[in-house]
N, C-alpha and C positions, 0 to 999 in steps of 0.2 A: 504494500500500500504506500509506504514512504517513497519508494522509487517512482511510483506513478505521480504522486503529489509533487515531487521534485521536478519531474519531467514537465508537468503542466506549468509549474512556476517558471522554469527556465524558458519554456516556449512563450509564455506571456511576455517576458522581457524581450525576447528576440523579435516577436511580432510587433511590439511597441517601439522597437528601435532604441531601447534603453539599455544601460549597463548598470550593474550594481556591485557593491563591495560591502561585505560584512566582516567586521573584526570580531571573530568568535570569542576571544578572551574577554570581551566587554560583557558578554551575556552571563547572567546568573539564573538560579532557579526561580527567584522572585524579583520583580522589577516593575517600575512604571516606565513605559516606553513612550516618548513624545516624538512627534514628527512635524516637520515643516518642509516645504510649503504645503498649504492645503488649498490648491487652486482649482482642482477638478476631481470628479469621481475617479479618474485614472490614478490619482495618488493612492486612493484606498485599494484599488485593484492591484497596483504594483506592490503596496505594502503586504497585502495578503499573499502575493506571489513570493516575496522574500521569506515570509513566515513559513510557507509551505516548503520552499527549498531547504530551509534549515530546520524543519520539523519542530517549529515552535508553536505550541498551542496558545492562542491569545484570547483575551476578553476585551470588550470595549463597551463604553456606556452609550446607549442609544435611547432617544426619547421613547417612552412607553407607548405612545400613540401609534408607532409603526409596528408594534407587535400584534397585528390583527390579520386574520384571514391567511392566505397562502404565504404571506411574507414572514409570519411568525416562525415556522420551523426553519426557514432559511437563516433568519437572524440568530436564532438559537444555535444553529449548526456552526456558524462562523464566530461564536463566542459572544454574541450580543447580550448585554445585561440591561433590562428595561429600567429606565429612570423616570420617576415622577418628579418633575421639577417643582411642582406645587406642594409636594409632601413635606411634612414637618420632620420626617426622618432624615438624619444627617447622612449625606452621601459619603463623606469622608469616613465616618464610623462604619458604614456598610462595607466599604472597600477594605478597611483595616481588618474587619472580620473575615472577609474572603482571603486575604493574605495569611491570616492566622490559621484558618481552617484547611488550607491546601499546602501540600508539599511543594508544588510548583504553581506559580500564578504570575501571568504576564498581563498587565493592564495597559492597553494602548490608548493614548489620548492625543487628539489634535488640538493643542491649546489655542489655535487661531479661531476655533469654533466654526463660524460660517466660512465658506470658501470665498477667498478674495478674488474679485473679478478685475480684469485689466482696467486701470484707470480709477478703480474704487479706492478711496482713502482707507488705508489700513489702520486698525485699532491695536492698542496694546494687547498682548496675549492674556489669556485667563490663567490664573495661578492655582486652580484646584488640583492639578497634577502634583504640584510641589507639596501641598498640604496633605494629600494622600500618601505620598512617598515618605514624608517626614514622620507622619503618625504611624505608618506601618513599618518604619525603620528599614526601608528598601532603597536601592539606588534608582536614580533617574537615568535611563539610557537614551542616547540621542540618535535619532533616525532622521534621514532627509530624503527629499525628492526635489531635485532641481530641474524644473521643466525647460529652462533655457539650455542647459548642458545635457539633458536627458540622462542624468546620472542619479543614482540613489544608493542608500545603504544605511548601515549602522556603524557609527565611528567612535563613540565615546560614552562616558558616564560620569556622573557626579553623585556624591552622597549628600543629601540635603542637610544644611545646618542653619544657615541664615538666609531668609527669603531674598532680601535685596542683593546680597553678595552673590548668592547662587544664580539669580536671574542675570546679573551682570556677567557672570562666568559663562552661563549658557549662551548668552548673546555673543560673547567673544569667541567661544568655541565654534559656533555655527558660522560666524563670519570668516574665521581663519580656515576652517576645514572645507566649507562648502561655498563661500561667497554670499550666502544668504544673510540678509540683514533683518533680524526679527525686532519687533518693537515691544519693549518691556514697559510695564507700568512704572510711573515715577516712584522713586524711593519714598517711603513714609518718613516724614520728618518728626522728630521728637518735639513735643510741645512744652 
C-alpha cells in the first residue's frame, strides 16, 4: 500500500511540474506542521502528495460545516478534524488532548487561513498553531510551497518558547530558505 501511495504522490509532483525536498531528520512522531504559501487548492494537493510519499499520517482542522453528505468520509479519510468555530470548547485544549492520546500525531495548519489571491493585500498570519504546539510541548515544523519557483518541501523546525521571538525566527527562516516573505502580527508591547 505504501508503495502505491508513494507512486501516486510522486506522479502528482511530476504532472504538476513541481519539485520537492524533505529533510527527514526534521520530522518527529508528534509535531505541528505549518505551510506557506496558501494561494490555491494545489498547495493542499501537493502537501498531501508529500505526506503520502513519506508515509506521514496527518490531521488538519476543517470547519465542521463541510463534514456533510459525501464529503464527510473523504475529509475523515484525509485526517480532517471538524471544528466548530462558534463552540465554547477550546481548540487548543482539544488538540493538546489529541497529542497526549496518540503515539504519533501530525497536525497540519495553514496559518494564512484564507488563500491569498494575486493583488489581494495580505494579512498577518494567525498564531493558533504556535499556541497548540507550545501547550502540547511539540515542535513546529516548517513546510513550503512556492508557486513562483514550483518548489516545495519540509526544511526546518523550531521549539516554541516565546511567541514574538518565535514568529520573528519563523519569518527569517522562511525568507532565507524559500524566499517567501510571511507577514507576522506586530509584537505585543508591555504596558
